[in-house]
C-alpha positions, 0 to 999 in steps of 0.5 A, a space after each residue: 769959874 764954876 764948880 763944875 769947871 773947877 772940877 773938870 780943871 782938876 780932873 775930878 768926875 761928877 759920876 761913875 758906874 760902880 761895880 753893880 752897873 749903877 750910875 752914881 753922881 758925886 754930891 755938890 758937897 763932895 765936890 766942893 771939898 774935893 775941889 778946895 783940897 786939891 786946889 790948896 795943895 796945887 803947886 801949879 796949874 792943872 792944865 800944865 803940859 802933858 806928854 803927847 798921848 798918842 806917843 809910843 811908850 819910851 820903853 818897856 819895864 824890866 821883864 826879868 830872866 826868861 822863864 816861869 817861877 814860883 814864889 813862896 809868900 808870907 806875912 813876915 811879921 807872923 813867922 814864928 821861929 825858936 829865935 825871933 822875938 815874937 815878930 817875924 824878923 830879917 833873920 827869919 827872912 834869910 832863912 826863908 830865902 834859903 828854903 826858897 832856894 832848897 825847894 826850888 822856889 824863885 824867891 820869897 813874896 813879902 807884905 809892905 815892909 814899910 816904916 810904921 809908927 812907933 806904937 802899931 797896936 792900934 793900926 798894925 796894917 803894913 798898908 798904912 805906913 808912916 813912910 814908903 821910903 824906910 823900913 819897919 824897925 820891928 823886922 830888925 833881928 837885935 841879936 844879930 846887930 853887933 852892938 847889942 852883943 852881950 846886952 841882952 839881960 835875963 829880964 829881956 829874955 824872959 820877956 822874949 819868951 813870953 812874946 814868942 809864946 803869945 798866940 797873936 803878935 803883941 805889937 806893943 810889948 815887941 815895940 817897947 822891948 826892941 826900941 829899948 834894945 836898939 837904944 842900948 845898941 846905939 849907945 854901945 855904937 857911939 861908945 866903941 863901934 869899930 872904924 869899919 862900922 863907923 865908916 859904913 854908917 856914914 856912907 849910909 847916911 850920905 847915900 840916903 841924904 837928905 830924906 834920911 835926915 828929914 825923916 830922923 827929924 820927923 821922928 824927933 818932932 812927932 814925939 816932942 809935939 805928940 799931935 798931927 804934924 799940921 798942928 805943930 808950930 809953923 817953923 816945923 810944918 815945912 822946915 828947911 835945911 837950916 832948921 833940921 840942923 838946929 834940931 840936930 844941934 839941940 836934940 843930942 844925938 836923937 837924929 843920930 839914933 833914928 838914922 842908926 835904926 834905919 842903917 841897921 834895917 837896911 843892912 839886914 835886908 840887903 843881907 837877904 837880897 844879897 843872899 838871894 843873889 848868891 843862891 841865884 834865885 831869879 826873883 829874890 825878894 818880891 815885895 808889896 808897895 802900899 797905895 797910900 800913907 797915913 796922912 799924919 806920917 812922914 811921907 805926908 809931912 815931907 811932900 805936902 804938895 805931892 800928897 793930899 793929906 785932907 782926902 782919904 783913899 778908898 773904893 766905891 761899893 762893890 760885891 766884897 764891900 757893899 758900903 764901900 771902903 775908906 782906907 783912911 790913907 792919904 794918896 798922891 796929887 797928880 798936880 803936885 807930882 807933875 810940878 816936881 817931875 814926879 820925884 816923890 813917886 820915883 823915890 817911893 819906887 826906888 825905895 822898895 826896888 833897892 831890895 827887890 827882884 819884883 814889887 807889886 804896886 797895890 791898887 795900881 788903878 791909882 795910876 789912872 784914878 784915885 777914889 777920894 773921900 772927903 772928911 765927914 762923908 761915907 765911903 760911897 760918897 766919894 769921887 774919882 779923880 784922874 791922875 797923869 796916867 801916861 806919865 806915871 806908867 812911863 816913870 814906873 817903866 823907866 825905874 823898873 828898867 834902871 833898877 832891873 826890877 819887875 813890876 806887878 800891878 794889882 789890878 783887882 776891883 772895878 777896872 776901867 775899860 782898857 786899863 789892863 791893855 794900857 798898863 801891859 803896853 808899858 811892860 807891867 804885869 798883871 796880878 790875877 787871883 783864881 778866886 776871881 777868875 770865873 766866867 759868867 756861869 761861875 766856872 773857874 777859868 782854865 789854866 790856859 786863860 791866864 796871861 803870860 806876864 802875870 803873877 797868879 795866886 789862889 787868894 790874897 791877904 784880904 781874901 780867905 785862905 783856901 782852907 778857910 774858903 773851902 770850909 766856909 769859915 770866912 762866911 762864919 766869921 763875916 756873919 759873927 762880925 755882922 759884915 755883908 759877905 757878898 755871897 751866900 752859903 748856897 753860892 759858896 757850895 756852888 763855888 766849891 762844886 765848880 772848883 771841883 769840876 775844874 780840878 777834875 778836867 785837869 786830871 785831879 781827883 782831890 780838891 786840896 791845895 796841892 791840886 789847886 797849886 798844880 792848877 795854877 802851875 799849869 798856866 803860862 803865867 810867868 810867876 805863881 805865888 804859893 801862900 804859907 797859910 794855904 800851904 799849912 791849912 790855916 783857916 783865918 785869913 790875914 785881914 777882914 776888910 771892913 773891920 779895924 778892931 772887931 778882928 785881929 787883923 794883921 796879928 795872926 801868927 803861922 801855926 808852925 815854927 819856921 824850923 818845923 816848916 822846913 820839914 813840913 810834908 804839905 810844904 814838900 808836896 806843894 813844892 814838888 808840884 810848883 817847882 816843875 815850873 822851873 825845872 821846865 824852864 831849865 830844860 828848855 835852856 832858860 837860865 836865871 839872871 841870879 837875882 835883880 
């Protein structure tokens, strides 16, 4: 079979049009590498039967309670408080849920909470997970763990104070301290846990079997071998249940420890979810789901036929990243997912829907096509590979309805013609960022332009904050880092003038964030996300795309402690404006469902 025929069979596009309108042809080298990688992971022929593409959608995704709501959005790791250990935790989230209810918000928006590696100091991005099925232990509040009571030493307290005072999140220090505390708590659990705690732990392990046992085994094995899993002895690359049991027998209670950590994290996050329900927040928790996983992580090891570890996800050149992007993440194999009736994809959705009233699928375009980059090639030398789009939409809608969880698709970037309409047919909401909502003349689109089934927001974690954008601080940062900005200072000045004009048309005399919040609140969009960084006039953005260690990405803390944010007049001003959406809904007779 010719290379072209093989590529066609696997859904690889030989050329595409980039964001600048340029037609790009995929090189033979890239095509051969992608064919080899997809064929190596294929568990079935690529021409496997698909559902009738002309059939109507089986069902529509869950649409939530009637009404228009707003969310208080935050990077949870960066929350300061008078009691956390220098990294935001689930007790902080509980406080945020209470705060959301008090100020009229419909819920709290969060970064991905996925499990990361033990030492995330080199790659702390919540969008580069070890696993999307399990939680990041750094969000555990150890002081709220019953078994930890009385175990904190004076030395630990001094370390906590130091970590709490640090300007940036000290991942290495926090990881070491929390691992020490969790091991002490686990030993105390083994020694004298109450019958009720033991029963709850056993129930959790049973409910998450067999994935939890395999995750615990992976955590033990990656510490034992300290190498990527594909270099491990053959018996541990794809172990069966008997091998897992042998590992359990010869590793003491190490598997039990990792299961215990996940149980503690789950129960603390469940407490936040349940509190949101009790407070009748219509959304509760809104969480992001990363587009891919680390190739050397648990998910890629656990489902090697469904996840292609040898190709990296990314994006072709566009206005923000003229060299393209390589995210160093492994993505799904459409062929592999079809072979297993989309089980791995379903598991990923369920893991986040377990806690959330709404999820956002990062880079939802990956349901239709993936931009894959072979090892050794530049980000602009990748190729698009088609995915079983309709089947993935149907599975997403089915899980959304079954879990009563709204699904929002992050549909930014180079969007294929008809993509948004097709996604909307299945009830998946759009994600609209005000910074991108401008017409060909550069004018900001009026509030009425936004769709009803959408979440609107001013910016994202990869874009400047409102204050950073208004003051051109982001352009200064990019100039210092020698990253092409995609926008000149003169162009930014024109954009700021366009925003001022748009706000004046809505009756606002000031160009400040409360005015922007009011602008977005006037839209028909069902959800509005208000970032705490924007409320608090933060200049620095969470992440500067195109950088790894040149900039402190994913390490920045909020400027104020949570206890002070609660009474900050800036939050009160924005909340008064945004909460009008909910009051209008209630006056019109709509009632919240009380959570998911």
